[in-house]
N, C-alpha and C positions, 0 to 999 in steps of 0.2 A: 548532580547526577553525572557520572562518568560517561564517556562515549560508549564503553562496553555495556553499561546499564541501559543506556538509551537504545542501543541496537537491540538488546534483549527485549525491551518493552515493545519496540516496533515489530519485532518478529512474533511476539505473542499476539499482537493485534492482527498481523497478517494470517497467523494460524487460526484466528477466530473467524476471519472472513473467507479464508481459502475454501472451506467446504461448499459455500454458496457459489463460488466461481467454478469449482470443479464439477458441481452439479449441472452446470451449463456447458461443460466441456472446456473450461478455461483454467487458468491458474495465474499466480502473481509471484514475482521474485523481487526481493529487495536488492537494489543496485548500490545505493550509497545514501548517506545522511550528510548533508552539507551545512556547515555552520550551526549544527545542532538545532536547526529550524526547518530545513527543507529535506524531504524524503523523496528520493528518486526510486521509482519502481518500474518494472516492466510487466505489462499484462501479456499473457501468453495463451496459446491455443485459440479457442473460439472467441476469446475476449479481444483478440487483435483487431479483427475486422468488424466487431460488433458496433452497431449504430448507437447503442446506449452506453458505451464504455466510459465516456466522460461523466455521465450521471453516476455510474457505478463508482468511478474514481472519487467523485466529490461526496456523494451521499453515503456510500458504503465504506470504501477504503479510508478516505481522509477522516471521516467522522470516527471510525473505529480506532485509528491510530491516535487521534487527538484525545480520545477517552483514556488511552493508556499512557500517552506522552503529551500532556497539554502544551508543552513548549513548541511543538511542531506547528508551523503556520501554513505550510503548503505541501501538497503531495503532487509530484509530477510524474507522468507516465513517459518513459523514454521508449520510443518506437525501436523495435529490433531490427 
């Protein structure tokens, strides 16, 4: 899988989870993909100070990304 294809798959995954985040006043942006295994994202809006954002990141975002791109091993939230 090329870097472009991997980015497209991660964006598809983010588009799948985005409506749930937006429903709570938040959003998510893809910042980068490193070594084709680590995805860096930035939670935005209400998700920034939310006490459950780490759970959202692991059980929602990371799980959805891994479903579309199984080679991803970790998703990291970069604080803005």
